[in-house]
C-alpha positions as CSV (number, residue, x, y, z in Angstrom):
1,M,112.0,96.4,78.0
2,W,111.0,97.1,81.6
3,N,114.0,95.5,83.7
4,R,113.1,93.9,87.0
5,D,114.6,91.6,89.4
6,L,111.9,88.9,89.7
7,D,108.9,87.4,88.0
8,V,106.6,85.4,90.2
9,L,103.9,83.3,88.5
10,V,101.2,82.8,91.0
11,P,98.6,80.3,89.5
12,M,96.1,80.8,92.4
13,W,92.4,80.3,91.1
14,Q,90.8,79.9,94.7
15,G,90.4,83.7,95.3
16,A,88.1,84.1,92.4
17,D,86.5,80.6,92.8
18,D,87.2,80.2,89.1
19,I,89.7,77.5,88.1
20,R,90.2,78.9,84.6
21,V,92.3,81.6,85.8
22,R,94.8,79.0,87.0
23,D,96.3,78.9,83.6
24,G,96.5,82.6,83.1
25,A,99.8,83.0,84.8
26,A,101.6,80.5,82.6
27,A,99.9,81.8,79.5
28,L,101.1,85.4,80.3
29,G,104.5,84.1,81.3
30,A,104.8,82.6,77.8
31,L,104.1,86.0,76.2
32,V,106.6,88.2,78.3
33,A,110.4,88.5,78.2
34,P,111.6,87.0,81.5
35,G,113.2,89.3,84.1
36,T,116.4,88.5,85.9
37,Q,114.9,85.5,87.6
38,R,111.5,83.8,87.4
39,V,109.9,81.6,90.0
40,T,106.4,79.8,90.0
41,V,105.1,80.0,93.5
42,P,103.9,76.6,94.8
43,V,100.1,77.2,95.5
44,P,97.5,74.8,96.4
45,T,95.8,73.0,93.5
46,E,92.6,72.2,95.3
47,G,89.9,74.2,96.9
48,S,89.1,74.3,100.7
49,E,86.0,75.1,102.8
50,R,84.5,78.5,103.3
51,E,85.5,79.9,106.6
52,K,85.1,83.2,108.2
53,G,83.0,84.4,105.2
54,V,85.8,83.7,102.6
55,R,85.5,80.9,100.1
56,H,88.5,78.5,99.9
57,R,90.1,80.5,102.8
58,D,92.7,78.0,103.8
59,A,93.9,77.7,100.1
60,V,94.2,81.4,99.9
61,V,96.0,81.8,103.0
62,D,98.3,78.9,102.2
63,A,99.0,80.5,98.7
64,H,99.6,84.0,100.2
65,S,102.3,82.4,102.7
66,A,104.0,80.7,99.9
67,H,104.1,83.9,97.8
68,A,105.5,86.0,100.7
69,E,108.2,83.3,101.3
70,V,109.4,83.5,97.8
71,L,109.5,87.2,97.9
72,A,111.3,87.3,101.3
73,R,113.9,84.8,99.8
74,Y,114.6,86.8,96.7
75,R,113.9,90.3,97.9
76,P,113.2,91.9,94.7
77,R,112.9,95.8,94.4
78,R,111.4,95.5,91.0
79,L,108.7,92.8,90.7
80,L,106.5,91.4,88.0
81,T,103.5,89.3,89.4
82,L,101.5,87.2,87.0
83,G,98.1,85.5,88.3
84,G,96.0,83.8,88.9
85,D,93.2,86.0,90.6
86,C,93.7,89.5,92.0
87,A,94.3,88.2,95.6
88,V,97.8,87.3,94.5
89,E,98.4,91.2,94.7
90,V,98.4,91.3,98.4
91,A,101.7,89.7,98.9
92,S,103.4,91.4,96.0
93,V,102.3,95.1,97.0
94,A,102.9,94.4,100.6
95,H,106.4,93.4,99.8
96,L,107.3,96.4,97.9
97,A,105.5,98.7,100.6
98,D,108.0,97.2,103.1
99,H,110.8,98.5,100.9
100,Y,109.4,101.8,99.5
101,A,107.1,102.8,102.4
102,Q,105.3,106.1,101.5
103,R,106.9,106.5,98.3
104,L,105.0,103.6,96.9
105,F,101.9,104.6,94.8
106,V,99.5,102.0,93.5
107,L,97.4,102.3,90.5
108,W,94.5,99.9,90.7
109,I,93.5,99.5,87.2
110,D,90.5,97.3,87.3
111,A,86.7,97.1,86.6
112,H,86.3,96.4,90.3
113,G,87.4,98.2,93.4
114,D,88.3,95.0,95.2
115,L,87.5,96.8,98.5
116,N,85.1,94.4,100.1
117,T,85.5,92.6,103.5
118,P,84.1,89.1,104.3
119,A,81.2,90.9,105.9
120,S,80.4,93.2,102.9
121,S,81.3,90.8,100.1
122,P,78.1,89.4,98.3
123,S,80.1,86.4,96.9
124,G,82.8,85.8,99.7
125,T,85.6,85.5,96.9
126,A,88.9,86.8,98.1
127,H,89.7,88.5,94.7
128,G,87.1,91.1,95.7
129,M,89.1,92.1,98.9
130,P,92.8,92.4,98.2
131,L,93.0,96.3,98.0
132,R,90.8,96.5,101.2
133,L,93.4,94.1,102.8
134,L,96.2,96.5,101.9
135,L,94.4,99.3,103.4
136,D,92.6,97.8,106.4
137,A,93.5,94.9,108.7
138,D,90.4,92.5,108.9
139,G,91.6,89.3,110.5
140,A,89.8,86.7,108.2
141,L,92.7,86.8,105.6
142,P,96.4,87.9,105.8
143,A,96.1,91.7,106.0
144,P,99.2,93.6,105.9
145,R,97.6,97.3,106.1
146,C,100.5,98.8,104.5
147,L,98.9,101.4,102.3
148,T,97.1,104.7,103.0
149,P,94.3,106.1,100.9
150,G,96.5,108.7,99.5
151,Q,98.8,106.1,98.0
152,V,96.0,104.5,95.9
153,A,94.0,105.6,92.7
154,L,91.2,103.5,91.2
155,V,91.4,103.4,87.4
156,G,88.5,102.1,85.1
157,V,86.4,101.1,88.0
158,R,82.9,100.7,87.1
159,D,81.1,97.9,89.2
160,L,81.4,98.7,92.8
161,D,79.2,97.0,95.5
162,P,77.4,99.5,97.9
163,A,80.0,99.0,100.6
164,E,82.7,99.7,98.3
165,V,81.2,102.9,97.2
166,E,80.8,104.1,100.7
167,Y,84.5,103.2,101.4
168,V,85.6,105.4,98.3
169,R,83.4,108.1,99.5
170,R,84.4,108.0,103.2
171,H,88.2,107.8,102.4
172,E,88.2,110.0,99.4
173,L,90.0,107.7,97.3
174,T,91.1,109.1,94.0
175,V,89.2,107.6,90.9
176,L,89.8,108.0,87.3
177,D,86.8,106.5,85.1
178,C,86.9,105.1,81.8
179,A,85.3,108.0,80.1
180,T,87.9,110.5,81.3
181,L,90.8,108.4,80.5
182,G,89.5,107.5,77.1
183,A,89.3,111.3,76.3
184,Q,92.7,112.0,77.8
185,P,95.0,108.9,78.1
186,T,97.7,110.9,79.6
187,R,95.9,111.6,82.6
188,L,97.1,108.2,84.2
189,A,100.5,109.7,84.3
190,E,99.2,112.7,86.3
191,L,98.1,110.4,89.2
192,P,101.3,109.4,91.0
193,P,103.3,112.2,92.9
194,P,106.6,113.2,91.7
195,G,109.2,110.7,92.9
196,A,106.9,108.0,93.4
197,A,107.7,104.4,93.2
198,V,104.7,103.1,91.1
199,Y,103.0,99.7,91.3
200,V,100.6,98.9,88.4
201,H,97.9,96.5,89.3
202,L,96.2,95.4,85.9
203,D,93.2,93.3,86.1
204,L,92.4,92.6,82.4
205,D,88.7,93.1,83.0
206,V,89.5,96.9,82.9
207,L,89.2,96.3,79.0
208,D,85.8,96.3,77.5
209,P,84.6,92.7,76.9
210,S,84.4,93.6,72.9
211,A,88.3,94.1,73.1
212,L,89.2,91.2,75.5
213,P,86.5,88.8,76.6
214,A,89.1,86.3,78.0
215,V,88.8,87.4,81.7
216,A,87.1,86.0,84.7
217,V,84.5,88.6,85.3
218,P,83.9,90.7,81.9
219,T,82.4,94.0,82.6
220,P,80.8,96.2,79.9
221,G,81.9,100.0,79.6
222,G,85.6,99.2,79.8
223,L,88.8,100.7,77.9
224,T,89.8,100.0,74.6
225,S,93.3,98.5,74.2
226,A,94.5,101.5,72.5
227,T,93.5,103.9,75.5
228,L,95.1,101.5,78.0
229,A,98.2,101.1,75.9
230,R,98.5,104.9,75.5
231,S,98.0,105.5,79.2
232,L,100.6,103.0,80.3
233,T,103.2,104.3,77.7
234,A,102.7,107.8,79.1
235,L,103.0,106.5,82.7
236,R,106.3,104.7,81.9
237,A,107.6,107.8,80.3
238,H,107.0,110.0,83.3
239,H,107.4,107.7,86.5
240,R,109.4,105.0,87.9
241,V,107.5,101.7,87.7
242,V,108.7,99.2,90.5
243,G,106.0,96.7,90.2
244,V,103.4,95.3,87.7
245,G,100.8,92.7,88.5
246,I,98.5,91.3,85.7
247,T,95.6,89.1,86.8
248,E,92.4,87.3,85.8
249,Y,93.3,86.2,82.4
250,V,91.3,83.1,81.1
251,P,93.4,82.0,78.0
252,Q,91.0,79.3,77.3
253,L,88.2,81.6,76.0
254,A,88.5,82.7,72.5
255,H,90.0,86.1,72.0
256,D,92.3,88.3,69.9
257,Q,95.6,87.9,71.4
258,R,96.9,91.0,69.6
259,V,95.0,92.9,72.0
260,L,96.9,91.5,75.1
261,I,100.2,92.0,73.1
262,E,99.4,95.6,72.6
263,V,99.0,96.2,76.4
264,L,102.1,93.9,77.2
265,D,104.2,96.1,74.7
266,A,103.1,99.1,76.4
267,L,104.3,97.8,79.8
268,G,107.7,96.9,78.1
269,L,107.0,93.3,78.8
270,R,106.7,91.8,75.3
271,K,108.6,88.8,74.5
272,D,110.9,89.5,71.8
273,P,110.1,87.7,68.5
274,P,112.2,84.9,67.3
275,T,115.1,85.8,65.0
């Protein structure tokens, strides 16, 4: 099992503007073995007005503040984050970046780049902005700007908005597509440099909808659960994982939970069966 200091459950839905993902945090928490400590972050239950180009901006900001306060209190060096939507990752990655600095390497395993700004986002939803917030300060949302492009790799991405395509090109971000990973699952383990402290962001929509349709934004052309599991197993065999974030699960939708369990097993998170 992957040992960590703290599990944070962050049932924020406002970043996705999709209340269904609120239940994903608790549902994931029920499937994984608890770490040393487990805390549910107190986040707003209601929405708020669109402001500065961001839907539910005040709720997202308040959730971020509550999340950051929990992390400051517990000061974990190894952290599991269960969302909620992808915007919950901003506080978690920023916390670990503060500790590991340039050694932190983030694998953004996601069908989407999450590289929009409020100005470039077609939807104005904050869950399409967290990686950009970690790379560039913006002002519309809490933006720690704690990563450089060389500390990030996009994995499984296949649905980018035009501004995101341009950002990836301009900053020469590393991209590992689904076809390449499907043919060579161990390629994931080749991305972090030697000695890196690795953070795995896993938006479950990286999986093909035929494998797991129970996500907020199902996107065709994704990974099989077997490919993702083999990739994550290889990663853990070769690198030190200091953080994992899992987001955008919609447990209310019909799906084969064995797919999810296969991925959780590969991350070393599976709850032990009853004896």
